[in-house]
N, C-alpha and C positions, 0 to 999 in steps of 0.2 A: 504494500500500500504506500502510495505517495502521501506524505504528510507535509503540511506547510505550517510554519510557526504562526501562533496566534497574533502576536503583537503587530508586526508591520502590516499584515494583510487585513485581518478582521477589524483591527482598531481603526485603520484608515477608512475602511468601508462603513463602519458604524458612525464615524465622525462625519463622513460625507452625507450619510442619510440624515443625521441629526441636523447638520447645517442646512440641508434642503428643506426639512420640515420647519425649522426655525425661521428660515427666510419666507416660507409660505405663510406661516402664522403672523409674522411681523408685517408682511405686505398686506395681508387680509385685514388686520386690525388698523393699519395706517391709512389705507386707501378706501376701504369700505367698512367702517366700524359698525354700522347699524344693519348689516346684511343678515346677521344671524339672530337679531333681536325680534321679540314679539311685537307686532304693530300696536297692540293694545297698550303697551308700556310707553308709547310715545305720544299718547293723547294728553293734552294739558289737564291738570287736576282741577276738579270742581269741588270746593269744600262744602257745597250745599247738597250734593247728591253722591251717594255711594254707587260705584259701578255695579251693573247687574251680575257680572261674573268676574271674579278675580282669579286669575290663573297663575300658579307659581311657576318658577323656572323649572327646567326639565329635571334637574337633580333632586328636586323636592316632590316630584309627581308621585312617587311610590307612597310617600307619607301622606300626601294629600288624598290619594285614592283610598287608603286605609281609613283615614279620619272621616272622609265623607260617606263611606259605606256603612259605618256603625253610627246609629243616631244618638246613642248615649255618649256624652263627652268622656266620662271616665273609662268606659269600655273601649272607646276609640284610642285613647292614650295607652291603655294597657295592651291593646292589640298591636299598636305601633311598637311599643317596647318589646313585646313578645316576638314580633317579626325580626327585630334587630338582634335579639338574644339568640334566636335560632341560627342566624348567620354566624354568630360568634361561637356557638356551641357545636356546630356541625362537625368540625374537625376533631373535637374532643370526644364526642360520642360515636365516632366511627368504629364499628365493631369488627370489621373484616381483618383477617389475619394477614392478608396480602396488602402491603403498603406501597409497593412500587407501581408506576404507571405502565409497566411493560406489557401486562396482559389486559389492559383496559381497551374497550372498543375504539376509543378515539386515537390511540397510538398504533393501531394495526394498519 
């Protein structure tokens, strides 16, 4: 097998990919800063009327969906905390004897 050293080849390849993505992100935010924003967030605020539907940003949508689906406030907060705790406890309560990813379907 031919092996190539990690540092000069893969380091430069990853550095080039990082530079391209960073350039894309900076140019996107510099030339078109509002392209990814929700248009409802750009309407001027009216202190006399509440908007009919307030939509959170995309990274809070899972919490918003959980809180809206349960009518009781305490139940919604408990369901939100439980959903987050499940994500933290999933690796701890993993009961399989096999720990490697070698025999999993995604790696075949």
